[in-house]
Steps between C-alpha positions, in 0.01 A plus 500: 500500500155485341433758239201735506248556220466833319192566712668435838502865607114484507454136609734546793305795636168297459624182674338517840588153601874549407506148383704429181565186302752408236355462148772422246748710690264803559331611814122478475219535749283197570260748646488863564218510744443274808178372337559294197124493440497881440762449219319206358169670478649794320577253226133382499310825585706797400849555364829337615858588403776248506866536439604194284838641399697194618388297207774433244433704178645419152483681170526306183579684176639440154378324180563151663298592815181328384680186389682476836177544704299260283766231562538582873145544615224237504226732360555651156614860550455547127127518558536772762428827313674821555333670793400167662641292789513125548527275807755239404739231641832361392591139531807274496547226247297251714209724486524625867431857573804718566311828574191685414459874418315762309641622177399829320543569138579870469608494145549272208840385627487624861369313806510552873490198742468466877632194684523393866857356466806615289470394151744712300755229455225246407364709206849614387619134486199396281580789263858391464416142462234565229729760320245776557775770512265775391318491832597699813401399837548766770445497872319821580394408844662793679401746223132473579261480798156331463180610677186278506191710523216251586139513607150594377572878476847482329363627170354808677838573641720435205270678253562823697855481394470368137249412231721216384371240753134539406494306171728215643345157491609216732869432437556800271769768548552860429808727496418839627599757752403575864610838621700537183699191583500208251329185634371173369158398633359148473145388595641214706541410862540221751180549697230373261339840512478820288853627483800647326874451527726798425861486393676825605859621451678482835583871490134580460372262762421746784333750276276244351420342838393840632279570198324170542438528869380858455259382226379219724440703817130520439474127446676388826816385316693268735863387461496120562776252581561153356284309744176662385607442149561130566152469661343652193693278259367186664141615443606568136641144470840648404809278565813618692835351431673343794157443653271338249785378276879497484726601219635201330839672494533482881328162559702191593267240351217479264245451783573863591437616138168572321395525149261764363228243482548398862480869595161537311635676201377259239312793336826627378526205262140473362622555148835344532437288183491822294805641662820399323755654731790309642461645854698358791318207662261452206560131447455413865179696523357356177557149648350602837186631326456211262546230754349698799803415718481796726541383855256741646322825427468832694146563629305713738357378826207631693515373864169411655428767755292276728762235510766770560299624796439156633862397542596814682191512727566135578851602628339778707618799291351746243587427130777741383377748244654846547780581253574128462737438208745208469772393258570148608445138394167359632432141409189382324343155531245300314164475680398145575554218735871582538527825704869569381504398134743768366386668172686835479547826672394864526774763455323820586210539759292800563189591718343730252309767691346608171364165410438402869673166474836323502651445148822328381707443194582133472652211302298189430520201269269515193238264635438745794529827304131533383309783661279374779730212595536464878836454671626539863740783580735447794502791752692534824268579787682552829803305357278204396441408136134484415314468164232737367280468202613692181347514152688544174388828330598696193732801530487792529304516813428864445465645148317832481381639173681829560832326449444484126234769462542773235459878589334777312763714308449797712748635759378445852683819614303715262155369616 
């Protein structure tokens, strides 16, 4: 039987569609309302509230915790200051990505990490192999619920409950209280918008949920499901495991695996020459960077609207736009004399109602990865494959200033 999150008492009552999906063994709502657009636009125009409790959660502590994480993770956790968070990946010895996640440094030797797949045994095995016996790795997944508060008015809402969120910069954290319950707040999110993520003890979940929804009542706070979140993350250019890449742990062959460079994370290694760590996968990543041997890179695609219209009108139908989101492989071809010269593929496809155009996250070889390069994207129109013009573009597609903006150090609730 699927488990329920600490917030299920509230989310169950809100789920108008009565549709549930399995997320890591937990029941979650892909949407609460019949209109996904209503939920999506709460992320972009007001305030959304999402239960992300099914993420696996780990606590690292002890005097060897820094050494363990500096060896296990691709980015140097030692450079992550107390009160800061870091997006990171961990790789296998061949330099392929095992998983990604956000790690928070809550104290000198204490860290919290979220992951999409179980990783307890992985980190404990590294600690044993390296003799880092003064490190403790705990699975705290069931001890905490997590709420993602996202949207342009999220600061107005959370500042009614605490002053601690106001001074937070992007990817900074604070340990504080909401309704006299201890919480950890991070200035992070998976929407590419202004937002916060809140770790809450499971026994305090309902009380904190109620406090947040009450504080957000004047800002049209809307609980949202995972579908609206996924739509927003494509606009933000954020990758989703098992959609835009696979864990090397579960792949059968290297063609299914990807390196951080191939995922577009080369920025993680800009100062690798000054980083003396012996992290897992380092040797393979250094060779890949020096020899430029990555097989492809991850890019954004902007699909030409006129061509998109043309292929559908030619078939006698209107081009689909409304709530169009796909997680599927869509082939890409080089433009030229050969109509079907395979080049790569798109993994996520969205008609962005905000940007008024279809967009995609894709994999292309290096010679086609320059912004402005034209390729053909294969669509299925009435069961028939047709090509439409697409142009390589930088990601994110949507990157509002408010995502990283700082706020005056005055409490909104006192204004």
